[in-house]
C-alpha positions in Angstrom: 32.9 7.2 -28.3 31.6 5.5 -31.8 30.8 8.8 -33.3 28.8 11.0 -31.3 25.9 12.7 -30.6 24.2 15.5 -32.7 21.7 18.5 -31.7 19.0 17.3 -32.8 18.7 13.8 -31.5 15.4 14.0 -29.1 14.1 10.6 -27.3 10.8 10.1 -24.9 10.2 7.7 -22.1 6.9 6.8 -19.9 8.0 6.4 -16.2 5.2 5.0 -13.9 5.3 7.5 -10.8 5.3 4.7 -7.7 4.7 5.4 -3.8 8.7 4.7 -3.8 9.1 8.3 -5.8 7.4 10.3 -2.9 9.2 12.7 -1.1 9.4 11.2 2.1 10.9 8.2 0.7 14.3 10.6 -0.4 15.4 10.9 2.9 13.5 8.8 5.4 15.4 10.3 8.2 14.6 13.8 7.5 11.9 15.0 9.4 11.2 17.7 6.7 11.1 15.3 4.2 8.6 13.0 5.9 6.0 16.1 7.0 5.3 17.0 3.5 2.5 15.8 1.1 2.3 12.9 -1.1 4.3 13.8 -4.2 6.8 12.7 -6.0 10.2 14.1 -5.0 12.3 16.5 -7.0 15.6 14.4 -7.0 13.3 11.3 -8.1 12.4 13.7 -11.3 15.5 15.0 -11.7 16.6 10.8 -12.1 13.5 10.3 -14.5 14.2 13.5 -16.5 17.8 12.4 -17.0 16.5 8.2 -18.4 16.0 9.8 -21.5 19.1 11.6 -22.7 21.1 8.8 -20.8 19.0 6.4 -23.3 20.2 8.4 -26.6 23.4 8.5 -25.9 24.1 5.1 -25.1 23.7 4.7 -28.8 26.7 6.4 -29.4 28.7 5.1 -26.6 31.6 2.3 -26.6 30.5 -1.0 -23.5 33.4 0.4 -21.1 32.2 4.3 -21.3 28.8 5.8 -19.1 27.3 8.9 -19.5 27.6 11.3 -16.5 25.3 13.9 -15.4 27.1 17.2 -15.2 24.6 20.7 -14.9 21.1 20.8 -14.1 18.6 23.6 -14.0 15.6 21.8 -14.0 11.9 23.9 -12.7 9.8 21.8 -10.7 6.8 22.8 -11.5 3.6 21.2 -10.3 2.9 18.0 -7.6 3.2 14.8 -9.0 1.2 12.1 -7.3 1.6 8.1 -6.9 0.2 7.1 -9.7 0.6 9.2 -12.6 2.6 8.6 -16.2 5.3 11.0 -16.9 6.1 11.5 -20.5 10.2 12.9 -20.4 10.6 14.3 -24.1 15.2 15.2 -24.6 16.8 16.7 -27.4 19.9 17.5 -27.9 20.9 21.1 -28.2 24.6 21.8 -27.8 27.3 19.3 -28.1 31.4 20.1 -27.3 33.1 17.2 -27.6 32.7 14.3 -24.9 29.9 16.7 -23.6 26.5 17.3 -24.7 23.1 19.5 -22.9 20.1 18.5 -23.2 16.4 20.4 -23.4 14.3 18.5 -21.1 9.9 18.7 -20.9 8.2 16.1 -18.2 4.4 16.2 -18.3 2.1 14.1 -16.3 -1.5 13.5 -17.3 -2.9 16.9 -17.2 0.4 19.2 -17.6 4.0 20.2 -17.6 5.6 19.1 -14.7 9.3 19.8 -14.7 11.4 21.6 -17.8 15.0 22.5 -18.2 18.7 21.6 -19.3 20.6 18.9 -18.4 24.5 18.4 -19.7 25.8 15.0 -19.4 29.8 14.2 -20.4 30.7 10.7 -21.9 33.6 9.3 -19.4 35.4 6.1 -19.6 34.4 3.4 -17.0 38.0 2.3 -16.3 39.3 5.7 -16.0 37.2 7.9 -14.4 37.4 4.9 -11.6 40.8 5.1 -11.3 41.8 9.1 -11.5 38.5 10.5 -9.7 36.5 7.9 -7.2 39.4 6.1 -6.4 41.2 8.8 -4.3 38.3 9.6 -3.2 37.2 6.0 -1.6 40.4 5.9 -0.3 39.9 8.6 1.9 37.1 8.2 2.8 37.9 4.7 4.1 41.1 6.4 6.1 38.5 8.8 7.5 36.4 5.3 8.4 33.3 6.4 6.5 33.0 5.1 3.3 30.2 3.5 3.1 27.9 5.1 5.7 25.0 6.7 5.5 22.9 9.0 7.2 22.5 12.6 8.7 25.9 13.6 9.9 24.0 17.2 11.2 21.0 19.2 10.9 18.5 17.2 11.6 16.7 18.7 13.9 13.9 21.5 12.6 14.5 25.3 13.9 13.0 26.3 17.2 
C-alpha cells in the first residue's frame, strides 16, 4: 500500500437502481426471494454501499493489491424501487495498518435507505490467492464441487 488512507477521507458515488438489482434476481431459484415485492435486494445495496470506500482505497493501493470487505454492519432502512438513484457517501473513521473502517450512508431520491459501518483490508492479490483462495479451491475440486452454484437444502417453504 503506497501511503495509506487517512481518517477523514471521504468518497461519494451515485448509482441508478435497475430491475437486475431487485430481490427476485438475487437467488432466482429460491421461492422466498421470488415472492417478495419489487425492491432492491439487501445484497445489492451492500455492494453499492461498499463501492465508495473501495474507490477511495484504490487511490492508496498498488496495482497488485485490492481491498476485501471484512466487516459489514448495515441497516437497510427503506425500500428502494427500480429507477431510483442512490447517492452513497463513505467516510473513513478508523485505520490500523492495512485495515480501515468506513461510515456509510445511502440515500435515494426521497430518504435515507441504508446506514452503517464497513471494514476493509488491503491485500496482495497474489499472496491472498496463493495462501487463502487456492487451498480452498483445491479442496472443492477434490470434493467435485468447484464452480457449481445452486440450492443444496432448504429451498422449500415450511409447511
